[in-house]
VMD Tcl script that draws the C-alpha trace (Angstrom):
set ca {
  {-48.81 63.19 77.17}
  {-46.24 65.02 79.34}
  {-47.11 68.51 80.47}
  {-43.94 70.41 79.47}
  {-44.68 73.26 81.83}
  {-45.10 70.99 84.86}
  {-41.99 69.03 83.87}
  {-39.94 72.22 83.57}
  {-41.33 73.50 86.85}
  {-40.42 70.22 88.60}
  {-36.89 70.38 87.19}
  {-36.50 73.90 88.50}
  {-37.69 72.85 91.97}
  {-35.33 69.85 92.02}
  {-32.51 72.11 90.87}
  {-33.18 74.54 93.69}
  {-33.30 71.71 96.27}
  {-30.04 70.25 94.95}
  {-28.36 73.66 95.07}
  {-29.53 74.14 98.65}
  {-28.19 70.72 99.71}
  {-24.84 71.41 98.05}
  {-24.58 74.87 99.63}
  {-25.41 73.48 103.09}
  {-22.83 70.69 102.65}
  {-20.17 73.17 101.56}
  {-21.01 75.51 104.43}
  {-20.73 72.69 106.94}
  {-17.42 71.50 105.50}
  {-16.08 75.03 105.67}
  {-17.07 75.26 109.34}
  {-15.33 72.02 110.33}
  {-11.69 72.44 111.36}
  {-9.12 70.54 109.35}
  {-6.54 68.15 110.73}
  {-3.05 69.25 109.72}
  {0.14 67.20 109.84}
  {2.89 68.94 111.82}
  {5.59 66.27 111.73}
  {6.16 62.62 110.82}
  {8.37 60.38 112.94}
  {8.89 57.23 110.91}
  {8.74 54.25 113.28}
  {9.32 56.30 116.43}
  {6.09 56.30 118.44}
  {5.02 59.69 119.87}
  {3.29 59.72 123.25}
  {3.64 62.80 125.49}
  {3.38 66.33 124.16}
  {4.11 69.83 125.37}
  {3.82 73.17 123.56}
  {5.49 76.24 125.05}
  {4.24 79.82 125.12}
  {6.52 80.56 122.16}
  {5.12 77.51 120.32}
  {8.15 75.30 120.79}
  {7.02 71.69 120.46}
  {8.30 68.83 122.62}
  {7.39 65.15 122.20}
  {8.21 62.02 124.20}
  {9.00 58.63 122.69}
  {8.75 55.41 124.74}
  {11.64 53.01 125.20}
  {10.53 50.40 122.67}
  {12.77 47.39 121.96}
  {12.65 47.87 118.17}
  {12.72 51.61 117.52}
  {14.23 54.05 119.98}
  {16.85 56.78 120.03}
  {15.55 59.78 122.03}
  {13.17 59.72 124.99}
  {12.47 63.45 124.67}
  {12.86 65.58 121.57}
  {12.15 69.11 120.48}
  {10.54 69.28 117.05}
  {12.33 71.87 114.94}
  {11.19 72.32 111.33}
  {9.64 68.86 111.46}
  {12.81 67.18 112.71}
  {13.50 65.62 116.11}
  {16.33 66.98 118.22}
  {17.29 65.38 121.57}
  {16.24 67.59 124.46}
  {17.57 69.10 126.66}
  {20.69 67.43 125.22}
  {22.00 64.13 123.90}
  {23.44 63.09 127.26}
  {20.06 63.01 128.98}
  {18.81 60.82 126.12}
  {21.61 58.24 126.34}
  {19.72 55.32 127.83}
  {21.73 53.84 130.69}
  {20.05 51.89 133.49}
  {23.19 52.33 135.61}
  {22.68 56.11 135.48}
  {18.92 56.04 135.93}
  {18.86 59.17 138.07}
  {20.42 61.38 135.41}
  {19.16 59.74 132.22}
  {15.73 59.38 130.69}
  {14.60 55.77 131.13}
  {11.11 55.90 129.61}
  {9.63 59.38 129.36}
  {5.84 59.37 129.43}
  {4.26 62.81 129.85}
  {5.05 66.50 129.42}
  {3.44 69.65 130.73}
  {4.25 73.31 130.12}
  {3.01 75.38 133.05}
  {1.89 79.02 133.09}
  {5.44 80.21 133.83}
  {6.58 78.54 130.59}
  {8.46 75.82 132.47}
  {8.64 72.31 130.99}
  {7.88 69.38 133.29}
  {9.04 65.92 132.18}
  {7.60 62.79 133.80}
  {9.74 59.66 133.62}
  {8.05 56.62 135.25}
  {11.21 54.65 134.37}
  {9.47 51.52 133.07}
  {11.17 50.67 129.74}
  {9.21 48.68 127.15}
  {6.43 47.83 129.58}
  {8.83 46.27 132.08}
  {8.82 46.89 135.82}
  {9.96 50.35 136.83}
  {13.55 51.04 137.85}
  {12.74 52.70 141.21}
  {15.75 55.02 141.34}
  {14.92 56.24 137.83}
  {11.38 57.44 138.60}
  {11.43 61.22 138.42}
  {9.74 64.49 137.55}
  {12.22 66.81 135.85}
  {11.81 70.59 135.83}
  {13.44 72.30 132.83}
  {13.94 76.03 132.33}
  {12.96 76.69 128.71}
  {14.86 79.98 128.66}
  {18.18 78.27 129.42}
  {17.33 74.70 128.34}
  {18.80 73.51 131.63}
  {17.46 71.03 134.19}
  {16.52 73.10 137.22}
  {15.28 70.46 139.67}
  {14.43 66.75 139.93}
  {11.75 65.20 142.14}
  {12.18 61.48 142.88}
  {9.07 60.36 144.84}
  {11.11 58.53 147.45}
  {8.16 58.62 149.86}
  {5.99 56.55 147.49}
  {6.09 52.73 147.10}
  {8.06 53.20 143.88}
  {8.16 49.50 143.04}
  {4.36 49.59 142.67}
  {3.85 52.99 141.07}
  {3.04 53.60 137.44}
  {3.00 57.38 137.07}
  {1.37 58.45 133.82}
  {0.37 62.12 133.54}
  {1.25 65.40 135.25}
  {-0.27 68.86 135.71}
  {1.31 71.72 137.67}
  {-0.16 74.55 139.72}
  {2.71 77.05 139.50}
  {0.92 79.46 141.84}
  {0.53 77.10 144.80}
  {3.60 75.07 143.78}
  {1.77 71.75 143.64}
  {2.00 69.02 141.02}
  {-0.80 66.52 140.43}
  {0.02 63.17 138.85}
  {-2.04 60.16 137.82}
  {-0.87 56.74 138.99}
  {-2.80 54.02 137.13}
  {-0.49 51.45 138.68}
  {-2.10 52.03 142.06}
  {-5.36 53.61 140.86}
  {-4.49 56.84 142.65}
  {-3.71 60.51 142.25}
  {-0.39 61.73 143.59}
  {-0.11 65.20 145.11}
  {3.46 66.55 145.10}
  {4.47 69.60 147.14}
  {7.05 71.26 144.90}
  {8.42 73.35 147.75}
  {9.23 70.44 150.07}
  {9.45 67.58 147.58}
  {7.05 65.51 149.67}
  {4.34 63.52 147.90}
  {1.27 61.59 148.97}
  {-1.31 59.39 147.27}
  {-5.02 60.15 147.41}
  {-8.24 58.55 146.14}
  {-6.41 55.23 145.89}
  {-8.76 52.51 144.58}
  {-11.67 54.93 144.65}
  {-14.49 54.21 142.20}
  {-13.46 57.37 140.33}
  {-9.86 56.20 139.82}
  {-10.42 52.49 139.10}
  {-11.14 51.01 135.69}
  {-14.43 49.21 135.14}
  {-13.45 45.50 135.27}
  {-16.28 44.60 132.89}
  {-15.43 47.21 130.26}
  {-13.61 45.96 127.15}
  {-12.20 48.60 124.81}
  {-13.32 48.01 121.23}
  {-11.91 49.85 118.20}
  {-12.99 49.22 114.60}
  {-15.14 46.34 115.79}
  {-12.19 44.54 117.40}
  {-11.62 44.09 121.12}
  {-8.24 45.44 122.19}
  {-6.58 42.41 123.81}
  {-2.94 41.49 124.26}
  {-1.24 38.30 123.03}
  {-2.46 36.47 126.14}
  {-6.04 37.50 125.54}
  {-6.14 40.04 128.34}
  {-8.19 43.15 127.53}
  {-6.50 46.54 127.56}
  {-7.24 48.15 130.88}
  {-6.14 51.36 132.58}
  {-7.04 53.00 135.86}
  {-6.89 56.79 136.26}
  {-4.85 58.03 133.31}
  {-5.35 61.44 131.72}
  {-5.73 64.47 134.00}
  {-6.41 68.15 133.33}
  {-5.96 71.14 135.63}
  {-8.09 74.19 134.85}
  {-6.23 77.46 134.21}
  {-7.58 79.03 137.39}
  {-6.21 75.98 139.25}
  {-9.60 75.38 140.88}
  {-10.41 71.92 139.49}
  {-8.58 68.77 138.50}
  {-10.42 66.65 135.92}
  {-9.52 62.98 135.69}
  {-10.74 59.57 134.58}
  {-9.69 55.96 134.01}
  {-9.50 55.01 130.33}
  {-11.63 51.87 130.41}
  {-14.91 53.31 131.60}
  {-17.06 56.14 130.26}
  {-17.38 58.87 132.91}
  {-15.49 62.11 133.49}
  {-14.73 63.16 137.07}
  {-13.39 66.25 138.77}
  {-12.50 67.45 142.24}
  {-11.84 70.94 143.57}
  {-8.14 71.38 144.29}
  {-8.95 73.05 147.60}
  {-9.90 69.56 148.80}
  {-7.26 67.66 146.85}
  {-4.44 69.75 148.28}
  {-5.72 69.51 151.87}
  {-3.67 66.81 153.67}
  {-5.98 66.80 156.70}
  {-8.94 65.27 154.85}
  {-9.54 61.54 155.27}
  {-9.96 59.26 152.25}
  {-13.71 59.13 152.84}
  {-13.99 62.90 153.16}
  {-11.95 63.45 150.01}
  {-13.96 60.92 148.00}
  {-17.18 62.68 148.99}
  {-16.02 65.77 147.07}
  {-15.48 63.96 143.76}
  {-18.01 65.09 141.15}
  {-19.30 63.02 138.23}
  {-19.39 65.41 135.29}
  {-21.17 63.11 132.87}
  {-20.78 60.42 130.24}
  {-17.97 61.26 127.83}
  {-17.11 57.91 126.23}
  {-13.60 56.49 126.14}
  {-10.69 58.91 126.49}
  {-6.93 58.63 127.01}
  {-5.48 62.13 127.24}
  {-7.03 65.44 128.24}
  {-6.08 69.09 128.62}
  {-7.81 72.33 129.65}
  {-7.71 75.59 127.70}
  {-7.92 79.15 129.01}
  {-11.70 79.42 128.70}
  {-12.42 76.22 130.61}
  {-12.92 73.67 127.84}
  {-11.58 70.19 128.62}
  {-10.29 68.45 125.49}
  {-10.66 64.67 125.41}
  {-9.15 62.16 123.01}
  {-11.48 59.49 121.64}
  {-9.85 56.47 120.00}
  {-12.99 54.38 119.23}
  {-14.49 57.24 117.19}
  {-11.12 58.63 115.98}
  {-12.13 62.00 117.32}
  {-11.33 64.87 119.63}
  {-14.13 66.08 121.88}
  {-14.34 68.96 124.30}
  {-16.35 69.33 127.48}
  {-17.49 72.93 127.95}
  {-17.86 74.88 131.21}
  {-21.65 74.54 130.85}
  {-21.23 70.74 130.68}
  {-21.83 70.25 126.97}
  {-19.86 67.55 125.15}
  {-18.96 68.65 121.62}
  {-16.98 67.12 118.78}
  {-14.06 69.29 117.66}
  {-12.95 67.00 114.86}
  {-13.40 63.44 113.63}
  {-10.79 62.06 111.26}
  {-9.68 58.52 110.37}
  {-6.05 59.58 110.87}
  {-6.65 60.03 114.59}
  {-5.47 56.54 115.48}
  {-5.30 56.40 119.27}
  {-4.99 60.17 119.78}
  {-3.00 60.32 123.00}
  {-1.66 63.64 124.31}
  {-2.44 67.32 123.77}
  {-0.58 70.60 123.71}
  {-2.07 74.06 123.18}
  {-0.10 76.71 121.31}
  {-0.46 80.47 121.42}
  {-0.99 80.20 117.66}
  {-4.61 79.11 118.13}
  {-4.00 75.41 117.52}
  {-4.54 72.27 119.55}
  {-1.70 69.78 118.95}
  {-2.16 66.02 119.35}
  {-0.04 62.88 119.04}
  {-1.43 59.74 117.37}
  {0.17 56.78 119.16}
  {-1.62 53.90 117.34}
  {-1.19 51.79 120.47}
  {-3.95 49.38 119.47}
  {-2.20 48.63 116.17}
  {1.07 47.49 117.71}
  {2.27 43.89 118.02}
  {1.11 43.56 121.61}
  {-2.56 43.86 120.67}
  {-2.47 42.04 117.34}
  {-1.02 38.61 118.14}
  {2.51 39.74 117.39}
  {1.65 41.38 114.06}
  {2.57 45.00 113.43}
  {-0.47 46.82 112.01}
  {0.75 50.38 112.52}
  {0.12 52.80 109.67}
  {3.60 54.33 109.40}
  {4.86 56.95 109.74}
  {3.73 57.99 113.20}
  {2.51 61.58 113.11}
  {1.91 64.71 115.13}
  {-1.18 66.71 114.14}
  {-2.83 70.00 114.94}
  {-6.33 71.44 114.60}
  {-7.74 74.93 115.10}
  {-9.21 75.60 118.52}
  {-12.99 76.20 118.58}
}
mol new
graphics top color blue
foreach p $ca { graphics top sphere $p radius 0.5 }
foreach p [lrange $ca 0 end-1] q [lrange $ca 1 end] { graphics top cylinder $p $q radius 0.2 }
display resetview
């Protein structure tokens, strides 16, 4: 015989437990930031990203053989507009010095100046040396103010990828995965030099194979995806440059007081590189005003951030974050991110296109 009182009491207890679980789940879901779509680009693949102090959004698009029209666009009401004008976006290898060949990265510095990095290597081909450039654009006038051409580098072997600018000291830092090096550019003189070339902090782990969704990322020849030093992030006080190769799992940094000192030998400079910890796989990174370093994470479809007290936190995890690539931070309290879906392209799927179109630009609330 069932004791009705005990049965009722048990039901009440189970009801309370269920209500507590539901309330905790709801509370947690309310605390998690949501991923919002900012713009969709059809079959045009977004890579580099820059957000100005007035929340203007700029995106780069690589020179792909199938889908290409603008190398650099401003996103206005969800639509792409060639920037700074249509002429700069008219691809012409014969006018490589005054046309965008294959724009890779963007950076908006603390003076609200847009920096555009063009490694001039269309569709994965060898770079056009005379087209390699860093373009400085005045966002107030939308005019090109200056162009740096890296003529003192072995341009036929470079593969410039990312850029950060110290507008106070007038120094630009660039990653060069092609030579596993960091490039230091004096913006006053235009002279550049390579540092930490083939250092253990700038070279990919030759035994590391990137795996996403249980599948190794390999090209049509069976070669695994591999990248030396790639994403870089300069702190807002300009004191540290964070960097890392993609295909390994550590985050590194070096004080800019050493990095900008041309008198230090390679050995002396390497001795000042700090290992910040294990952070998993990451492509792009960016620092915010309080010292957080945001890191993309394609295997886990996530965005993480490394705090000043060396804690690695998850900002958001979402299945739409397919190869999150580049960041921009707005004054509106949002972190913007491109989803490049590189691993779903033909190159890494035996010639089959597995991209989930349209390509998208997202944003998420800052922590």
